[in-house]
N, C-alpha and C positions, 0 to 999 in steps of 0.2 A: 294527498299522495299524488305524485306526478310521474311522468315517464322518467325512469331511472337510468337508462342507458343513454348517456348524453351525447355520444359520438354518432349515434345512428340518426340519419336524416329524419326530419319531422314528418315524413310521409308515414301513412298508416301501414303496418305490417299486414299484408293481405293474406298470407298463407298461415293458417293456424296449425301448429304442429301438435299441440296438446289436445287430446280428446277430453272435453269437459265432463263427460259422463264417467270418467275413470280416475278422478282426482285422488281417490283414496288408494289407488293401485300403482300410480306413477311415482317412481323414485328418481330423484335428481342427484347428479354428482358432477363435480368439476371436471372439465377436460384436463387431461394430463399435460397438455401443451400450453396451459395458461397459468401464469403466476399473478398473484394478487397481494397487495399491501394496503392495509387500512390505516388511516390517520384522520383524526378529528371528525369522525362520523362518515367519512367518505372512503371508498375503496378504488384504487387504481389497478387496472388489469392490463397485463401485457400478454398478447397472443404470440408465443415464441415462434410459431410457424409463419406468421405474416408480418410481425413487427408492429402491429397496430396496438395502440393504447386505447383504453376505455376508462371512463370515470363513472362510478356508481354513487348516487346520493345516499342519504341515510337509509331510506327504504330499500334501495337496491343492495346496500351493504348487508342489511339484515337477511335479505333473501339469499344472497351469496353465501353468507355464513352457514345457512341451513342446507346447502346443497352438498351434503356429506356422503350421500349414497345410502343413508338410513332413513331420511325423512320423505314422506309422501307430500304431494302438493297440498293435500288436506291438512297435514301436520303444519306445514309452513303457513298456510292460511290462518289456522287457529292461533299460531304464534303472533302473526301480524295483528289480528283482531284484539289480542290481549295486550299487545305492546303499544299500539297506536289508537288514538281516538278516531275511529273511522267506521263507517257503515260496512257490514260484512260484504255486501254486494260490491261496493266500490273497491274494497281491499282485494276481492277475488278478481275483479276486472283488471286492476293494475298488476296483480301478481301474474295472471295469465299472459297479459301483454308483454311484461318483461321477460318471463320465461320463454315465450315464443321468440323474442328477439335474441336472447342469449343462446338458444338452441340454433337459430338460423345463422348466428355469427360463429358457431362452433365453440362457444365458451363453456357451455355445460352440455351434458348428455343425459338421456333419460332411459329408463327401462320400466317395463310393466311387470309387476309381480302377480 
């Protein structure tokens, strides 16, 4: 698994938005101002507010598909572990990193239940 938000610079995202102690309580949903289209395992996103395009790889696309406003981060993590051959710790690290980037870019939103 690798960094899935390909348009963000390769610098490390220093500010973590997601509290890792509350993964079973944080619900993710797509921002209303973002349009996405999937093709051949990738997803292209357009932020209608900024006009910026983003490309998600296969992993990022799966995460994006699960940001429905109904799934917790724990739910998405379980799905990734079932779908990909990856160590759970690695899947969680990659998931949290991408979620933080998507939140910081304003592409997804979160709420705590």
